[in-house]
mmCIF file of the N, C-alpha and C atoms, coordinates in Angstrom:
data_MODEL
# 
_entry.id   MODEL 
# 
loop_
_atom_site.group_PDB 
_atom_site.id 
_atom_site.type_symbol 
_atom_site.label_atom_id 
_atom_site.label_alt_id 
_atom_site.label_comp_id 
_atom_site.label_asym_id 
_atom_site.label_entity_id 
_atom_site.label_seq_id 
_atom_site.pdbx_PDB_ins_code 
_atom_site.Cartn_x 
_atom_site.Cartn_y 
_atom_site.Cartn_z 
_atom_site.occupancy 
_atom_site.B_iso_or_equiv 
_atom_site.pdbx_formal_charge 
_atom_site.auth_seq_id 
_atom_site.auth_comp_id 
_atom_site.auth_asym_id 
_atom_site.auth_atom_id 
_atom_site.pdbx_PDB_model_num 
ATOM 1   N N  . UNK A 1 1  ? 3.468   11.884  12.575  1.00 0.00 ? 1  UNK A N  1 
ATOM 2   C CA . UNK A 1 1  ? 4.696   11.601  11.875  1.00 0.00 ? 1  UNK A CA 1 
ATOM 3   C C  . UNK A 1 1  ? 5.833   12.478  12.389  1.00 0.00 ? 1  UNK A C  1 
ATOM 4   N N  . UNK A 1 2  ? 5.484   13.703  12.757  1.00 0.00 ? 2  UNK A N  1 
ATOM 5   C CA . UNK A 1 2  ? 6.503   14.607  13.303  1.00 0.00 ? 2  UNK A CA 1 
ATOM 6   C C  . UNK A 1 2  ? 7.012   14.066  14.630  1.00 0.00 ? 2  UNK A C  1 
ATOM 7   N N  . UNK A 1 3  ? 6.092   13.587  15.466  1.00 0.00 ? 3  UNK A N  1 
ATOM 8   C CA . UNK A 1 3  ? 6.480   13.069  16.782  1.00 0.00 ? 3  UNK A CA 1 
ATOM 9   C C  . UNK A 1 3  ? 7.410   11.864  16.669  1.00 0.00 ? 3  UNK A C  1 
ATOM 10  N N  . UNK A 1 4  ? 7.314   11.131  15.572  1.00 0.00 ? 4  UNK A N  1 
ATOM 11  C CA . UNK A 1 4  ? 8.155   9.942   15.368  1.00 0.00 ? 4  UNK A CA 1 
ATOM 12  C C  . UNK A 1 4  ? 9.401   10.240  14.560  1.00 0.00 ? 4  UNK A C  1 
ATOM 13  N N  . UNK A 1 5  ? 9.607   11.514  14.211  1.00 0.00 ? 5  UNK A N  1 
ATOM 14  C CA . UNK A 1 5  ? 10.838  11.922  13.566  1.00 0.00 ? 5  UNK A CA 1 
ATOM 15  C C  . UNK A 1 5  ? 10.934  11.659  12.071  1.00 0.00 ? 5  UNK A C  1 
ATOM 16  N N  . UNK A 1 6  ? 9.797   11.485  11.409  1.00 0.00 ? 6  UNK A N  1 
ATOM 17  C CA . UNK A 1 6  ? 9.845   11.291  9.967   1.00 0.00 ? 6  UNK A CA 1 
ATOM 18  C C  . UNK A 1 6  ? 10.271  12.586  9.283   1.00 0.00 ? 6  UNK A C  1 
ATOM 19  N N  . UNK A 1 7  ? 11.077  12.441  8.250   1.00 0.00 ? 7  UNK A N  1 
ATOM 20  C CA . UNK A 1 7  ? 11.480  13.604  7.464   1.00 0.00 ? 7  UNK A CA 1 
ATOM 21  C C  . UNK A 1 7  ? 10.288  14.064  6.633   1.00 0.00 ? 7  UNK A C  1 
ATOM 22  N N  . UNK A 1 8  ? 10.426  15.229  6.026   1.00 0.00 ? 8  UNK A N  1 
ATOM 23  C CA . UNK A 1 8  ? 9.363   15.745  5.153   1.00 0.00 ? 8  UNK A CA 1 
ATOM 24  C C  . UNK A 1 8  ? 9.133   14.767  4.004   1.00 0.00 ? 8  UNK A C  1 
ATOM 25  N N  . UNK A 1 9  ? 10.216  14.236  3.421   1.00 0.00 ? 9  UNK A N  1 
ATOM 26  C CA . UNK A 1 9  ? 10.103  13.272  2.323   1.00 0.00 ? 9  UNK A CA 1 
ATOM 27  C C  . UNK A 1 9  ? 9.379   11.999  2.764   1.00 0.00 ? 9  UNK A C  1 
ATOM 28  N N  . UNK A 1 10 ? 9.744   11.477  3.926   1.00 0.00 ? 10 UNK A N  1 
ATOM 29  C CA . UNK A 1 10 ? 9.116   10.256  4.437   1.00 0.00 ? 10 UNK A CA 1 
ATOM 30  C C  . UNK A 1 10 ? 7.624   10.471  4.688   1.00 0.00 ? 10 UNK A C  1 
ATOM 31  N N  . UNK A 1 11 ? 7.298   11.577  5.317   1.00 0.00 ? 11 UNK A N  1 
ATOM 32  C CA . UNK A 1 11 ? 5.894   11.880  5.604   1.00 0.00 ? 11 UNK A CA 1 
ATOM 33  C C  . UNK A 1 11 ? 5.096   12.014  4.312   1.00 0.00 ? 11 UNK A C  1 
ATOM 34  N N  . UNK A 1 12 ? 5.705   12.620  3.291   1.00 0.00 ? 12 UNK A N  1 
ATOM 35  C CA . UNK A 1 12 ? 5.030   12.764  2.001   1.00 0.00 ? 12 UNK A CA 1 
ATOM 36  C C  . UNK A 1 12 ? 4.755   11.407  1.370   1.00 0.00 ? 12 UNK A C  1 
ATOM 37  N N  . UNK A 1 13 ? 5.716   10.496  1.420   1.00 0.00 ? 13 UNK A N  1 
ATOM 38  C CA . UNK A 1 13 ? 5.520   9.154   0.870   1.00 0.00 ? 13 UNK A CA 1 
ATOM 39  C C  . UNK A 1 13 ? 4.369   8.438   1.567   1.00 0.00 ? 13 UNK A C  1 
ATOM 40  N N  . UNK A 1 14 ? 4.304   8.575   2.872   1.00 0.00 ? 14 UNK A N  1 
ATOM 41  C CA . UNK A 1 14 ? 3.235   7.925   3.643   1.00 0.00 ? 14 UNK A CA 1 
ATOM 42  C C  . UNK A 1 14 ? 1.887   8.566   3.325   1.00 0.00 ? 14 UNK A C  1 
ATOM 43  N N  . UNK A 1 15 ? 1.835   9.889   3.302   1.00 0.00 ? 15 UNK A N  1 
ATOM 44  C CA . UNK A 1 15 ? 0.568   10.573  3.008   1.00 0.00 ? 15 UNK A CA 1 
ATOM 45  C C  . UNK A 1 15 ? 0.015   10.182  1.642   1.00 0.00 ? 15 UNK A C  1 
ATOM 46  N N  . UNK A 1 16 ? 0.909   10.063  0.657   1.00 0.00 ? 16 UNK A N  1 
ATOM 47  C CA . UNK A 1 16 ? 0.483   9.724   -0.702  1.00 0.00 ? 16 UNK A CA 1 
ATOM 48  C C  . UNK A 1 16 ? 0.269   8.227   -0.892  1.00 0.00 ? 16 UNK A C  1 
ATOM 49  N N  . UNK A 1 17 ? 0.633   7.435   0.107   1.00 0.00 ? 17 UNK A N  1 
ATOM 50  C CA . UNK A 1 17 ? 0.561   5.976   0.014   1.00 0.00 ? 17 UNK A CA 1 
ATOM 51  C C  . UNK A 1 17 ? 1.228   5.501   -1.273  1.00 0.00 ? 17 UNK A C  1 
ATOM 52  N N  . UNK A 1 18 ? 2.423   6.000   -1.500  1.00 0.00 ? 18 UNK A N  1 
ATOM 53  C CA . UNK A 1 18 ? 3.197   5.646   -2.690  1.00 0.00 ? 18 UNK A CA 1 
ATOM 54  C C  . UNK A 1 18 ? 3.969   4.369   -2.375  1.00 0.00 ? 18 UNK A C  1 
ATOM 55  N N  . UNK A 1 19 ? 3.283   3.239   -2.558  1.00 0.00 ? 19 UNK A N  1 
ATOM 56  C CA . UNK A 1 19 ? 3.816   1.936   -2.146  1.00 0.00 ? 19 UNK A CA 1 
ATOM 57  C C  . UNK A 1 19 ? 5.155   1.642   -2.816  1.00 0.00 ? 19 UNK A C  1 
ATOM 58  N N  . UNK A 1 20 ? 5.227   1.869   -4.100  1.00 0.00 ? 20 UNK A N  1 
ATOM 59  C CA . UNK A 1 20 ? 6.460   1.584   -4.841  1.00 0.00 ? 20 UNK A CA 1 
ATOM 60  C C  . UNK A 1 20 ? 7.612   2.454   -4.336  1.00 0.00 ? 20 UNK A C  1 
ATOM 61  N N  . UNK A 1 21 ? 7.349   3.740   -4.171  1.00 0.00 ? 21 UNK A N  1 
ATOM 62  C CA . UNK A 1 21 ? 8.395   4.651   -3.689  1.00 0.00 ? 21 UNK A CA 1 
ATOM 63  C C  . UNK A 1 21 ? 8.818   4.287   -2.265  1.00 0.00 ? 21 UNK A C  1 
ATOM 64  N N  . UNK A 1 22 ? 7.873   3.844   -1.444  1.00 0.00 ? 22 UNK A N  1 
ATOM 65  C CA . UNK A 1 22 ? 8.223   3.435   -0.081  1.00 0.00 ? 22 UNK A CA 1 
ATOM 66  C C  . UNK A 1 22 ? 9.167   2.239   -0.093  1.00 0.00 ? 22 UNK A C  1 
ATOM 67  N N  . UNK A 1 23 ? 8.911   1.282   -0.979  1.00 0.00 ? 23 UNK A N  1 
ATOM 68  C CA . UNK A 1 23 ? 9.797   0.125   -1.099  1.00 0.00 ? 23 UNK A CA 1 
ATOM 69  C C  . UNK A 1 23 ? 11.180  0.569   -1.574  1.00 0.00 ? 23 UNK A C  1 
ATOM 70  N N  . UNK A 1 24 ? 11.215  1.435   -2.582  1.00 0.00 ? 24 UNK A N  1 
ATOM 71  C CA . UNK A 1 24 ? 12.497  1.927   -3.089  1.00 0.00 ? 24 UNK A CA 1 
ATOM 72  C C  . UNK A 1 24 ? 13.241  2.720   -2.021  1.00 0.00 ? 24 UNK A C  1 
ATOM 73  N N  . UNK A 1 25 ? 12.494  3.367   -1.135  1.00 0.00 ? 25 UNK A N  1 
ATOM 74  C CA . UNK A 1 25 ? 13.097  4.123   -0.041  1.00 0.00 ? 25 UNK A CA 1 
ATOM 75  C C  . UNK A 1 25 ? 13.725  3.193   0.992   1.00 0.00 ? 25 UNK A C  1 
ATOM 76  N N  . UNK A 1 26 ? 13.229  1.946   1.057   1.00 0.00 ? 26 UNK A N  1 
ATOM 77  C CA . UNK A 1 26 ? 13.800  0.975   1.982   1.00 0.00 ? 26 UNK A CA 1 
ATOM 78  C C  . UNK A 1 26 ? 12.850  0.443   3.032   1.00 0.00 ? 26 UNK A C  1 
ATOM 79  N N  . UNK A 1 27 ? 11.582  0.773   2.915   1.00 0.00 ? 27 UNK A N  1 
ATOM 80  C CA . UNK A 1 27 ? 10.594  0.288   3.880   1.00 0.00 ? 27 UNK A CA 1 
ATOM 81  C C  . UNK A 1 27 ? 10.407  -1.219  3.691   1.00 0.00 ? 27 UNK A C  1 
ATOM 82  N N  . UNK A 1 28 ? 10.351  -1.933  4.771   1.00 0.00 ? 28 UNK A N  1 
ATOM 83  C CA . UNK A 1 28 ? 10.127  -3.376  4.740   1.00 0.00 ? 28 UNK A CA 1 
ATOM 84  C C  . UNK A 1 28 ? 8.664   -3.636  4.373   1.00 0.00 ? 28 UNK A C  1 
ATOM 85  N N  . UNK A 1 29 ? 8.449   -4.607  3.486   1.00 0.00 ? 29 UNK A N  1 
ATOM 86  C CA . UNK A 1 29 ? 7.101   -4.859  2.990   1.00 0.00 ? 29 UNK A CA 1 
ATOM 87  C C  . UNK A 1 29 ? 6.121   -5.167  4.116   1.00 0.00 ? 29 UNK A C  1 
ATOM 88  N N  . UNK A 1 30 ? 6.556   -5.840  5.151   1.00 0.00 ? 30 UNK A N  1 
ATOM 89  C CA . UNK A 1 30 ? 5.679   -6.153  6.286   1.00 0.00 ? 30 UNK A CA 1 
ATOM 90  C C  . UNK A 1 30 ? 5.088   -4.865  6.867   1.00 0.00 ? 30 UNK A C  1 
ATOM 91  N N  . UNK A 1 31 ? 5.878   -3.815  6.922   1.00 0.00 ? 31 UNK A N  1 
ATOM 92  C CA . UNK A 1 31 ? 5.400   -2.530  7.435   1.00 0.00 ? 31 UNK A CA 1 
ATOM 93  C C  . UNK A 1 31 ? 4.347   -1.952  6.488   1.00 0.00 ? 31 UNK A C  1 
ATOM 94  N N  . UNK A 1 32 ? 4.575   -2.116  5.179   1.00 0.00 ? 32 UNK A N  1 
ATOM 95  C CA . UNK A 1 32 ? 3.583   -1.634  4.220   1.00 0.00 ? 32 UNK A CA 1 
ATOM 96  C C  . UNK A 1 32 ? 2.257   -2.359  4.380   1.00 0.00 ? 32 UNK A C  1 
ATOM 97  N N  . UNK A 1 33 ? 2.310   -3.663  4.628   1.00 0.00 ? 33 UNK A N  1 
ATOM 98  C CA . UNK A 1 33 ? 1.072   -4.418  4.859   1.00 0.00 ? 33 UNK A CA 1 
ATOM 99  C C  . UNK A 1 33 ? 0.329   -3.870  6.069   1.00 0.00 ? 33 UNK A C  1 
ATOM 100 N N  . UNK A 1 34 ? 1.059   -3.526  7.113   1.00 0.00 ? 34 UNK A N  1 
ATOM 101 C CA . UNK A 1 34 ? 0.419   -2.972  8.317   1.00 0.00 ? 34 UNK A CA 1 
ATOM 102 C C  . UNK A 1 34 ? -0.169  -1.598  8.026   1.00 0.00 ? 34 UNK A C  1 
ATOM 103 N N  . UNK A 1 35 ? 0.577   -0.762  7.290   1.00 0.00 ? 35 UNK A N  1 
ATOM 104 C CA . UNK A 1 35 ? 0.067   0.557   6.919   1.00 0.00 ? 35 UNK A CA 1 
ATOM 105 C C  . UNK A 1 35 ? -1.190  0.410   6.067   1.00 0.00 ? 35 UNK A C  1 
ATOM 106 N N  . UNK A 1 36 ? -1.165  -0.499  5.115   1.00 0.00 ? 36 UNK A N  1 
ATOM 107 C CA . UNK A 1 36 ? -2.338  -0.727  4.270   1.00 0.00 ? 36 UNK A CA 1 
ATOM 108 C C  . UNK A 1 36 ? -3.551  -1.114  5.114   1.00 0.00 ? 36 UNK A C  1 
ATOM 109 N N  . UNK A 1 37 ? -3.336  -1.978  6.089   1.00 0.00 ? 37 UNK A N  1 
ATOM 110 C CA . UNK A 1 37 ? -4.439  -2.402  6.956   1.00 0.00 ? 37 UNK A CA 1 
ATOM 111 C C  . UNK A 1 37 ? -5.004  -1.214  7.733   1.00 0.00 ? 37 UNK A C  1 
ATOM 112 N N  . UNK A 1 38 ? -4.134  -0.351  8.198   1.00 0.00 ? 38 UNK A N  1 
ATOM 113 C CA . UNK A 1 38 ? -4.577  0.811   8.984   1.00 0.00 ? 38 UNK A CA 1 
ATOM 114 C C  . UNK A 1 38 ? -5.413  1.760   8.131   1.00 0.00 ? 38 UNK A C  1 
ATOM 115 N N  . UNK A 1 39 ? -5.022  1.943   6.869   1.00 0.00 ? 39 UNK A N  1 
ATOM 116 C CA . UNK A 1 39 ? -5.751  2.884   6.018   1.00 0.00 ? 39 UNK A CA 1 
ATOM 117 C C  . UNK A 1 39 ? -6.871  2.216   5.228   1.00 0.00 ? 39 UNK A C  1 
ATOM 118 N N  . UNK A 1 40 ? -7.056  0.903   5.409   1.00 0.00 ? 40 UNK A N  1 
ATOM 119 C CA . UNK A 1 40 ? -8.167  0.203   4.784   1.00 0.00 ? 40 UNK A CA 1 
ATOM 120 C C  . UNK A 1 40 ? -7.942  -0.186  3.336   1.00 0.00 ? 40 UNK A C  1 
ATOM 121 N N  . UNK A 1 41 ? -6.686  -0.463  2.980   1.00 0.00 ? 41 UNK A N  1 
ATOM 122 C CA . UNK A 1 41 ? -6.347  -0.876  1.619   1.00 0.00 ? 41 UNK A CA 1 
ATOM 123 C C  . UNK A 1 41 ? -5.954  -2.354  1.663   1.00 0.00 ? 41 UNK A C  1 
ATOM 124 N N  . UNK A 1 42 ? -6.504  -3.149  0.736   1.00 0.00 ? 42 UNK A N  1 
ATOM 125 C CA . UNK A 1 42 ? -6.170  -4.570  0.734   1.00 0.00 ? 42 UNK A CA 1 
ATOM 126 C C  . UNK A 1 42 ? -4.751  -4.797  0.227   1.00 0.00 ? 42 UNK A C  1 
ATOM 127 N N  . UNK A 1 43 ? -4.193  -5.940  0.571   1.00 0.00 ? 43 UNK A N  1 
ATOM 128 C CA . UNK A 1 43 ? -2.864  -6.303  0.075   1.00 0.00 ? 43 UNK A CA 1 
ATOM 129 C C  . UNK A 1 43 ? -2.840  -6.295  -1.444  1.00 0.00 ? 43 UNK A C  1 
ATOM 130 N N  . UNK A 1 44 ? -3.909  -6.771  -2.057  1.00 0.00 ? 44 UNK A N  1 
ATOM 131 C CA . UNK A 1 44 ? -3.945  -6.833  -3.513  1.00 0.00 ? 44 UNK A CA 1 
ATOM 132 C C  . UNK A 1 44 ? -3.904  -5.449  -4.151  1.00 0.00 ? 44 UNK A C  1 
ATOM 133 N N  . UNK A 1 45 ? -4.514  -4.470  -3.507  1.00 0.00 ? 45 UNK A N  1 
ATOM 134 C CA . UNK A 1 45 ? -4.418  -3.101  -4.008  1.00 0.00 ? 45 UNK A CA 1 
ATOM 135 C C  . UNK A 1 45 ? -2.963  -2.628  -3.964  1.00 0.00 ? 45 UNK A C  1 
ATOM 136 N N  . UNK A 1 46 ? -2.263  -2.992  -2.921  1.00 0.00 ? 46 UNK A N  1 
ATOM 137 C CA . UNK A 1 46 ? -0.850  -2.620  -2.801  1.00 0.00 ? 46 UNK A CA 1 
ATOM 138 C C  . UNK A 1 46 ? -0.043  -3.297  -3.900  1.00 0.00 ? 46 UNK A C  1 
ATOM 139 N N  . UNK A 1 47 ? -0.255  -4.596  -4.091  1.00 0.00 ? 47 UNK A N  1 
ATOM 140 C CA . UNK A 1 47 ? 0.479   -5.331  -5.125  1.00 0.00 ? 47 UNK A CA 1 
ATOM 141 C C  . UNK A 1 47 ? 0.231   -4.705  -6.494  1.00 0.00 ? 47 UNK A C  1 
ATOM 142 N N  . UNK A 1 48 ? -1.035  -4.382  -6.784  1.00 0.00 ? 48 UNK A N  1 
ATOM 143 C CA . UNK A 1 48 ? -1.379  -3.786  -8.075  1.00 0.00 ? 48 UNK A CA 1 
ATOM 144 C C  . UNK A 1 48 ? -0.690  -2.434  -8.246  1.00 0.00 ? 48 UNK A C  1 
ATOM 145 N N  . UNK A 1 49 ? -0.748  -1.615  -7.219  1.00 0.00 ? 49 UNK A N  1 
ATOM 146 C CA . UNK A 1 49 ? -0.124  -0.292  -7.288  1.00 0.00 ? 49 UNK A CA 1 
ATOM 147 C C  . UNK A 1 49 ? 1.373   -0.401  -7.512  1.00 0.00 ? 49 UNK A C  1 
ATOM 148 N N  . UNK A 1 50 ? 2.003   -1.387  -6.906  1.00 0.00 ? 50 UNK A N  1 
ATOM 149 C CA . UNK A 1 50 ? 3.446   -1.560  -7.074  1.00 0.00 ? 50 UNK A CA 1 
ATOM 150 C C  . UNK A 1 50 ? 3.793   -1.948  -8.507  1.00 0.00 ? 50 UNK A C  1 
ATOM 151 N N  . UNK A 1 51 ? 2.835   -2.532  -9.207  1.00 0.00 ? 51 UNK A N  1 
ATOM 152 C CA . UNK A 1 51 ? 3.042   -2.906  -10.614 1.00 0.00 ? 51 UNK A CA 1 
ATOM 153 C C  . UNK A 1 51 ? 2.539   -1.822  -11.561 1.00 0.00 ? 51 UNK A C  1 
ATOM 154 N N  . UNK A 1 52 ? 1.987   -0.742  -11.003 1.00 0.00 ? 52 UNK A N  1 
ATOM 155 C CA . UNK A 1 52 ? 1.452   0.333   -11.831 1.00 0.00 ? 52 UNK A CA 1 
ATOM 156 C C  . UNK A 1 52 ? 0.146   -0.034  -12.494 1.00 0.00 ? 52 UNK A C  1 
ATOM 157 N N  . UNK A 1 53 ? -0.628  -0.906  -11.822 1.00 0.00 ? 53 UNK A N  1 
ATOM 158 C CA . UNK A 1 53 ? -1.887  -1.385  -12.391 1.00 0.00 ? 53 UNK A CA 1 
ATOM 159 C C  . UNK A 1 53 ? -3.047  -1.070  -11.464 1.00 0.00 ? 53 UNK A C  1 
ATOM 160 N N  . UNK A 1 54 ? -4.241  -1.088  -12.045 1.00 0.00 ? 54 UNK A N  1 
ATOM 161 C CA . UNK A 1 54 ? -5.446  -1.040  -11.220 1.00 0.00 ? 54 UNK A CA 1 
ATOM 162 C C  . UNK A 1 54 ? -5.643  -2.435  -10.632 1.00 0.00 ? 54 UNK A C  1 
ATOM 163 N N  . UNK A 1 55 ? -6.527  -2.530  -9.649  1.00 0.00 ? 55 UNK A N  1 
ATOM 164 C CA . UNK A 1 55 ? -6.812  -3.841  -9.072  1.00 0.00 ? 55 UNK A CA 1 
ATOM 165 C C  . UNK A 1 55 ? -7.380  -4.785  -10.136 1.00 0.00 ? 55 UNK A C  1 
ATOM 166 N N  . UNK A 1 56 ? -8.271  -4.273  -10.991 1.00 0.00 ? 56 UNK A N  1 
ATOM 167 C CA . UNK A 1 56 ? -8.865  -5.108  -12.045 1.00 0.00 ? 56 UNK A CA 1 
ATOM 168 C C  . UNK A 1 56 ? -7.795  -5.628  -13.004 1.00 0.00 ? 56 UNK A C  1 
ATOM 169 N N  . UNK A 1 57 ? -6.859  -4.755  -13.388 1.00 0.00 ? 57 UNK A N  1 
ATOM 170 C CA . UNK A 1 57 ? -5.775  -5.180  -14.281 1.00 0.00 ? 57 UNK A CA 1 
ATOM 171 C C  . UNK A 1 57 ? -4.903  -6.241  -13.615 1.00 0.00 ? 57 UNK A C  1 
ATOM 172 N N  . UNK A 1 58 ? -4.598  -6.009  -12.351 1.00 0.00 ? 58 UNK A N  1 
ATOM 173 C CA . UNK A 1 58 ? -3.761  -6.957  -11.616 1.00 0.00 ? 58 UNK A CA 1 
ATOM 174 C C  . UNK A 1 58 ? -4.446  -8.312  -11.506 1.00 0.00 ? 58 UNK A C  1 
ATOM 175 N N  . UNK A 1 59 ? -5.745  -8.309  -11.204 1.00 0.00 ? 59 UNK A N  1 
ATOM 176 C CA . UNK A 1 59 ? -6.463  -9.572  -11.020 1.00 0.00 ? 59 UNK A CA 1 
ATOM 177 C C  . UNK A 1 59 ? -6.539  -10.380 -12.303 1.00 0.00 ? 59 UNK A C  1 
ATOM 178 N N  . UNK A 1 60 ? -6.452  -9.725  -13.449 1.00 0.00 ? 60 UNK A N  1 
ATOM 179 C CA . UNK A 1 60 ? -6.433  -10.445 -14.721 1.00 0.00 ? 60 UNK A CA 1 
ATOM 180 C C  . UNK A 1 60 ? -5.164  -11.283 -14.871 1.00 0.00 ? 60 UNK A C  1 
ATOM 181 N N  . UNK A 1 61 ? -4.131  -10.944 -14.110 1.00 0.00 ? 61 UNK A N  1 
ATOM 182 C CA . UNK A 1 61 ? -2.873  -11.696 -14.173 1.00 0.00 ? 61 UNK A CA 1 
ATOM 183 C C  . UNK A 1 61 ? -2.862  -12.869 -13.195 1.00 0.00 ? 61 UNK A C  1 
ATOM 184 N N  . UNK A 1 62 ? -3.897  -13.008 -12.410 1.00 0.00 ? 62 UNK A N  1 
ATOM 185 C CA . UNK A 1 62 ? -4.000  -14.071 -11.408 1.00 0.00 ? 62 UNK A CA 1 
ATOM 186 C C  . UNK A 1 62 ? -4.847  -15.213 -11.957 1.00 0.00 ? 62 UNK A C  1 
ATOM 187 N N  . UNK A 1 63 ? -4.697  -16.387 -11.392 1.00 0.00 ? 63 UNK A N  1 
ATOM 188 C CA . UNK A 1 63 ? -5.495  -17.543 -11.796 1.00 0.00 ? 63 UNK A CA 1 
ATOM 189 C C  . UNK A 1 63 ? -6.925  -17.487 -11.263 1.00 0.00 ? 63 UNK A C  1 
ATOM 190 N N  . UNK A 1 64 ? -7.128  -16.760 -10.180 1.00 0.00 ? 64 UNK A N  1 
ATOM 191 C CA . UNK A 1 64 ? -8.461  -16.644 -9.581  1.00 0.00 ? 64 UNK A CA 1 
ATOM 192 C C  . UNK A 1 64 ? -8.635  -15.225 -9.056  1.00 0.00 ? 64 UNK A C  1 
ATOM 193 N N  . UNK A 1 65 ? -9.858  -14.700 -9.144  1.00 0.00 ? 65 UNK A N  1 
ATOM 194 C CA . UNK A 1 65 ? -10.131 -13.366 -8.622  1.00 0.00 ? 65 UNK A CA 1 
ATOM 195 C C  . UNK A 1 65 ? -10.290 -13.456 -7.109  1.00 0.00 ? 65 UNK A C  1 
ATOM 196 N N  . UNK A 1 66 ? -9.423  -12.784 -6.419  1.00 0.00 ? 66 UNK A N  1 
ATOM 197 C CA . UNK A 1 66 ? -9.482  -12.770 -4.954  1.00 0.00 ? 66 UNK A CA 1 
ATOM 198 C C  . UNK A 1 66 ? -9.269  -11.352 -4.465  1.00 0.00 ? 66 UNK A C  1 
ATOM 199 N N  . UNK A 1 67 ? -9.797  -11.074 -3.296  1.00 0.00 ? 67 UNK A N  1 
ATOM 200 C CA . UNK A 1 67 ? -9.533  -9.813  -2.625  1.00 0.00 ? 67 UNK A CA 1 
ATOM 201 C C  . UNK A 1 67 ? -9.565  -10.083 -1.134  1.00 0.00 ? 67 UNK A C  1 
ATOM 202 N N  . UNK A 1 68 ? -8.493  -9.717  -0.497  1.00 0.00 ? 68 UNK A N  1 
ATOM 203 C CA . UNK A 1 68 ? -8.418  -9.928  0.937   1.00 0.00 ? 68 UNK A CA 1 
ATOM 204 C C  . UNK A 1 68 ? -7.567  -8.849  1.556   1.00 0.00 ? 68 UNK A C  1 
ATOM 205 N N  . UNK A 1 69 ? -7.690  -8.723  2.832   1.00 0.00 ? 69 UNK A N  1 
ATOM 206 C CA . UNK A 1 69 ? -6.899  -7.776  3.594   1.00 0.00 ? 69 UNK A CA 1 
ATOM 207 C C  . UNK A 1 69 ? -7.310  -7.868  5.051   1.00 0.00 ? 69 UNK A C  1 
ATOM 208 N N  . UNK A 1 70 ? -6.496  -7.314  5.892   1.00 0.00 ? 70 UNK A N  1 
ATOM 209 C CA . UNK A 1 70 ? -6.789  -7.397  7.322   1.00 0.00 ? 70 UNK A CA 1 
ATOM 210 C C  . UNK A 1 70 ? -7.373  -6.099  7.875   1.00 0.00 ? 70 UNK A C  1 
ATOM 211 N N  . UNK A 1 71 ? -7.433  -5.083  7.047   1.00 0.00 ? 71 UNK A N  1 
ATOM 212 C CA . UNK A 1 71 ? -7.923  -3.784  7.514   1.00 0.00 ? 71 UNK A CA 1 
ATOM 213 C C  . UNK A 1 71 ? -9.387  -3.576  7.216   1.00 0.00 ? 71 UNK A C  1 
ATOM 214 N N  . UNK A 1 72 ? -9.900  -2.497  7.776   1.00 0.00 ? 72 UNK A N  1 
ATOM 215 C CA . UNK A 1 72 ? -11.278 -2.107  7.502   1.00 0.00 ? 72 UNK A CA 1 
ATOM 216 C C  . UNK A 1 72 ? -11.345 -1.516  6.103   1.00 0.00 ? 72 UNK A C  1 
ATOM 217 N N  . UNK A 1 73 ? -12.534 -1.446  5.544   1.00 0.00 ? 73 UNK A N  1 
ATOM 218 C CA . UNK A 1 73 ? -12.686 -0.865  4.220   1.00 0.00 ? 73 UNK A CA 1 
ATOM 219 C C  . UNK A 1 73 ? -12.409 0.628   4.288   1.00 0.00 ? 73 UNK A C  1 
ATOM 220 N N  . UNK A 1 74 ? -11.693 1.102   3.268   1.00 0.00 ? 74 UNK A N  1 
ATOM 221 C CA . UNK A 1 74 ? -11.354 2.512   3.192   1.00 0.00 ? 74 UNK A CA 1 
ATOM 222 C C  . UNK A 1 74 ? -12.566 3.315   2.753   1.00 0.00 ? 74 UNK A C  1 
ATOM 223 N N  . UNK A 1 75 ? -12.797 4.407   3.417   1.00 0.00 ? 75 UNK A N  1 
ATOM 224 C CA . UNK A 1 75 ? -13.916 5.287   3.088   1.00 0.00 ? 75 UNK A CA 1 
ATOM 225 C C  . UNK A 1 75 ? -13.372 6.478   2.326   1.00 0.00 ? 75 UNK A C  1 
ATOM 226 N N  . UNK A 1 76 ? -13.968 6.775   1.179   1.00 0.00 ? 76 UNK A N  1 
ATOM 227 C CA . UNK A 1 76 ? -13.568 7.960   0.412   1.00 0.00 ? 76 UNK A CA 1 
ATOM 228 C C  . UNK A 1 76 ? -12.594 7.708   -0.660  1.00 0.00 ? 76 UNK A C  1 
# 
């Protein structure tokens, strides 16, 4: 992150994977999807976090239970 010129605040947002704060900061959602894929978080986890919900809570608001993503599963 230092090599790419991220500020301390920007690097902190990325490290914490604070999806909502990243959007408020001005990050394009497409970039968040790519970051999620790299760290092994599904799109649905991102959507839930942006609403302040767990994945289970978020899925209760959907018509069907689904989970998908383009990244590998996150370990830990």
